[in-house]
Structures are given as structure tokens and as C-alpha cells.
C-alpha positions in Angstrom: 40.1 146.2 19.4 37.4 144.1 17.8 39.1 140.8 18.6 38.9 141.7 22.3 35.2 142.6 22.3 34.1 139.6 20.2 36.4 136.6 20.9 37.0 134.5 17.8 35.9 130.9 17.8 38.5 128.2 18.4 40.4 126.9 15.4 39.3 123.4 16.4 36.7 122.3 18.9 35.4 118.8 19.7 35.4 115.7 21.9 37.9 112.9 22.5 37.0 109.4 23.7 38.6 108.5 27.0 38.2 105.5 29.4 35.0 103.7 30.2 33.1 105.2 27.3 33.4 108.7 28.5 34.5 111.8 26.6 36.4 115.0 27.2 35.6 118.2 25.2 38.4 120.6 24.2 39.0 123.9 22.3 42.2 124.6 20.4 43.8 128.0 19.5 46.8 129.0 17.5 48.8 126.7 15.2 47.6 123.1 14.8 51.2 121.9 14.2 53.0 124.0 16.9 54.4 123.1 20.3 51.4 122.2 22.5 50.3 123.8 25.7 47.3 122.5 27.7 45.5 125.3 29.6 43.5 124.0 32.6 40.6 126.3 33.5 39.8 127.5 37.0 37.0 126.5 39.3 34.4 127.4 37.9 35.4 127.5 34.3 35.5 125.7 31.0 37.6 125.1 27.9 37.4 128.7 26.5 38.7 130.3 29.7 41.9 131.3 28.0 42.9 135.0 27.9 42.7 136.6 24.5 46.3 137.8 24.9 47.3 134.1 25.2 45.4 133.2 22.0 47.1 136.1 20.2 50.5 135.1 21.5 49.9 131.5 20.3 49.1 132.8 16.8 52.1 135.1 16.7 54.6 132.5 17.9 53.2 129.3 16.3 52.0 127.7 19.5 49.1 125.3 20.0 47.0 126.0 23.1 44.3 123.5 24.1 41.7 124.1 26.7 40.1 121.0 28.2 36.6 120.8 29.8 36.8 118.8 33.0 34.2 116.1 33.6 30.8 117.7 34.1 31.2 120.8 32.1 30.7 121.4 28.4 30.4 118.1 26.5 32.7 116.3 28.9 31.0 113.3 30.5 30.2 113.8 34.2 32.6 111.8 36.3 34.4 111.9 39.7 38.0 110.7 39.6 39.1 108.7 42.6 41.9 111.3 42.9 43.6 113.9 40.9 46.4 111.6 39.6 43.8 109.4 37.9 42.8 112.2 35.5 46.3 112.0 33.9 45.3 108.7 32.2 42.5 110.5 30.4 45.0 113.3 29.6 47.3 110.8 28.0 44.6 109.5 25.8 43.6 113.0 24.7 47.2 113.8 23.8 47.5 110.6 21.9 44.3 111.3 19.9 45.5 114.9 19.1 48.9 113.6 18.0 50.8 115.3 20.8 54.0 113.7 22.2 55.2 116.5 24.6 53.3 119.2 26.2 53.5 122.1 28.7 50.6 122.6 31.1 49.2 125.8 32.7 46.6 125.6 35.5 44.7 128.6 36.8 43.4 128.3 40.4 41.5 125.0 40.6 43.3 124.0 37.4 46.7 124.2 39.2 46.3 120.8 41.0 45.5 119.1 37.6 48.6 120.6 36.1 50.7 119.4 39.0 49.2 115.9 38.7 50.2 115.8 35.0 53.7 116.7 36.0 53.8 113.8 38.5 51.9 111.3 36.4 53.4 112.0 32.9 57.0 113.2 33.5 58.1 111.7 30.2 55.6 113.9 28.3 55.3 117.1 30.3 58.1 119.6 29.6 57.0 122.1 32.3 54.1 123.2 34.5 52.8 126.7 35.1 50.5 127.5 38.0 48.6 130.8 38.3 47.4 131.1 41.9 47.0 127.3 42.2 45.0 125.5 44.9 47.2 123.8 47.5 46.7 120.3 49.1 44.3 120.1 52.0 45.0 116.5 53.0 48.1 114.4 53.6 51.7 115.4 54.4 51.7 118.3 51.9 48.5 119.9 53.4 48.3 123.6 54.3 45.5 125.0 56.4 43.5 128.2 56.2 41.9 130.1 53.3 38.4 129.8 51.8 39.1 126.2 50.6 38.7 125.1 54.3 34.9 125.7 53.9 34.9 122.9 51.2 37.0 120.7 53.6 34.4 121.2 56.3 31.5 120.5 53.9 33.3 117.5 52.2 30.8 114.9 53.4 27.9 116.9 52.1 29.6 117.7 48.8 30.4 114.0 48.3 26.9 112.8 49.1 25.0 115.6 47.3 27.3 116.2 44.3 24.9 114.9 41.6 21.7 116.6 42.8 23.6 119.8 43.6 25.0 119.7 40.1 21.5 119.6 38.7 20.4 122.6 40.8 23.5 124.5 39.8 22.9 123.8 36.1 19.3 124.9 36.3 20.2 128.0 38.2 22.8 129.1 35.7 20.5 128.4 32.7 17.9 130.7 34.4 20.3 133.6 34.9 22.1 133.3 31.5 20.3 136.4 30.1 21.7 138.4 33.0 25.2 137.0 32.8 26.8 140.3 31.8 25.2 142.2 34.6 26.0 139.4 37.0 29.7 139.5 36.1 29.6 143.3 36.7 28.1 142.8 40.1 30.6 140.1 41.0 33.4 142.5 39.9 32.1 145.2 42.2 32.7 143.2 45.3 36.2 142.0 44.4 39.5 143.4 45.5 41.1 146.1 43.3 43.2 143.7 41.2 40.4 141.4 40.1 38.0 144.4 39.8 40.3 146.1 37.4 40.9 143.0 35.3 37.1 142.2 35.1 36.4 145.7 34.0 38.6 145.2 30.9 36.4 144.5 27.8 38.6 141.6 26.6 38.4 139.7 29.9 34.7 140.3 30.3 34.1 139.0 26.8 36.3 135.9 27.5 34.6 135.0 30.7 31.1 135.4 29.3 32.0 133.4 26.2 33.4 130.7 28.4 30.4 130.7 30.7 27.7 130.7 28.0 29.4 127.9 26.0 30.7 125.7 28.9 27.5 125.7 30.8 25.3 125.1 27.8 24.6 121.4 28.8 25.8 120.9 32.4 27.7 122.6 35.3 28.7 119.9 37.8 32.4 120.1 37.3 33.1 122.7 40.0 31.5 120.4 42.6 33.7 117.5 41.5 36.7 119.8 41.8 35.8 120.7 45.3 35.4 117.1 46.3 38.8 116.2 44.8 40.5 119.2 46.5 39.4 117.9 49.9 40.9 114.5 49.3 44.6 113.4 49.0 45.7 114.0 45.5 47.2 110.6 44.8 50.7 111.9 44.6 53.1 114.0 46.7 54.5 117.3 45.7 58.0 115.7 45.8 56.8 113.5 42.9 56.5 116.5 40.6 60.1 116.5 39.2 59.4 118.5 36.1 60.1 122.2 36.2 57.3 124.2 37.7 56.9 128.0 37.4 54.4 129.5 39.8 52.8 133.0 39.6 50.8 134.3 42.6 49.2 137.7 43.4 50.4 138.9 46.8 46.8 140.1 47.5 45.1 136.9 46.5 41.8 136.7 48.5 40.8 133.2 47.2 44.1 131.2 47.5 46.3 132.9 50.0 49.8 133.7 48.8 51.3 131.6 51.6 49.5 128.6 50.1 51.4 129.1 46.9 54.7 129.6 48.6 54.1 126.4 50.7 53.7 124.4 47.5 56.7 125.9 45.8 58.9 125.2 48.8 58.0 121.5 48.6 58.4 121.0 44.8 61.8 119.7 43.6 62.2 122.3 40.8 60.0 125.3 41.2 60.3 129.1 41.3 57.8 131.7 42.6 57.0 134.9 40.8 55.1 137.4 42.9 52.5 139.5 41.0 52.6 142.7 43.0 49.3 144.1 44.2 47.2 141.6 42.2 44.5 139.3 43.6 43.3 135.9 42.5 43.0 136.4 38.7 46.2 138.3 38.4 47.9 135.6 36.4 45.5 136.0 33.6 46.8 139.5 33.0 50.3 138.3 32.3 49.5 135.4 29.9 52.2 136.3 27.3 54.9 136.4 30.0 53.7 133.0 31.4 53.8 131.4 27.9 57.2 132.9 27.2 58.6 131.5 30.4 57.1 128.0 29.9 58.4 127.8 26.4 61.9 128.4 27.6 61.7 125.2 29.7 63.2 122.0 28.5 62.7 118.4 29.7 64.9 117.5 32.7 
């Protein structure tokens, strides 16, 4: 379908002023007056990393989906939060500006910890959290070991000290290869497990990822480095503090965030269920966006 090959622009896109003179950029899809869902992109990613099926579902069911650029991507001011919980104060300001009282939050991969932080920090506003292969804690009493994230843990001092210059290098490199973005995504897909390879071969997902990459990295690309720094710190809250309902989806063949990491988090959350995505790898949750949205919209405040 044409809408899959050429993603439509967001219904609304802009910037919101947050603390300390900074700003967060966002993209909105669906109904401007419908129930709100914040979709937190993966690492790397940006505000348009929202499956086209999710956008279509929002239009069909009168939902309002909002993707938010984390600091250092898109037009969001570069910034390193002291911990993940601190970002929820910016989220509250963004929700206030957009006239949103209650929200549900979905986080893919590196967006998962941000979604959980919102559940811990804004329980009176967050009706439910959905995590798609979310990253697990690496520090503190909730920590789990193993997986590729341990490389970031080992490199934490270097990432913290060199985050700004590394961000400049990363931004310059991405700008240089932008004309080859499509071919580069094809090469990346070739070395992925079957689940992610199949998903990335679908025209609608390739179009979504390229649109997100080309728009999100237009000005800067330091957000992934800030994410990695925060993931190697204590999050500022414990999993037991997330008392809102959490629904977790995880591919049992996930090669980036091991399935046991997801199960470890779910076992420690007060109100959480795990849904296994059979045979899928890290991006499997993107392929079931409609089911995820349906499940989250069935949740009510506790």
C-alpha cells in the first residue's frame, strides 16, 4: 500500500519548552483529542520511530500517539539527566503543554526504562506501561548481568567522559552516510537473526526506519550515547516503585536484550505480565503494534 511505502507526515510536530531553557521535540499521530499514548523510541531512534500499523490503529480508533525525541536527537536540546527518573519532570511539562492529563506509555528497547520511570514518577497520570524488549537495570538491587549491554557497563567511564565529542563524531558520520541509508539498512538486516531480518525486509518498516533516521538525525545524534550512560547508572527508582500496570512483550530469540532480562524485570514489578513473542528477535514488538495498543487501552488506573 502507498501509505506503507511513503509514511505520511505527523498530524502535529514541534517543540515544547522544559526545564532550564531546554526543549523536547515531538511528533503526533492520530486524533488530537483522543486518549494519549506516548511512544518512546529505541536506542538509537527518534520521534518518528512508530510503526505505520500503530499510526493506522490510532486513526481508526481515535487515539493520540506522541513520539518524543530524547535529549540530543531531533530538535531536543542535548542534555544528560542525572538518572532516568529525572526525565519524568520534563515529561510532565510536555504533557501539561499538550493538554494531557492521563497517558499510557510504550517503550521499545532503550525506551523501556524511560516508560518504567514514568510509571514510577507519575503514577497519578500514567494509566499503564507497555515495554517491547525493554532494557533491564545494570546497577543496584534490581540489576541483571549478561547481554550486550554489559559492554556499555564496562565502557561507562569512557562513555561518560567522551559523550560530547563522541556525539559530534557520530553526528558527522551519520550525515556522511545519509545518501547510503537505504543500502546501509539492507546490510544491517542481512546480519540480523531471522525475526529482525524478516521485519526489516518489509517495505513499511524499512520506510519507517529511514524516515525516522533521516529526520531525527538532521541536526544531531548524541542521544544514544546519553542513553547508554544512563543505562549504566542506577535508575533513580526501584522496580518495586512501578505500581501502575505493566505489560511486557519480548521475543524469545532476542539477541540484543536477552529474554531472561525481560523476565527478570517482570518478576520484580508489582503488577506486570509477560507475553512471549515466539521466534522473534529484538524488534519483534514492532510487528504486533495493534495488539500492544489494544492491550494498553484496556488498562485502567489502579
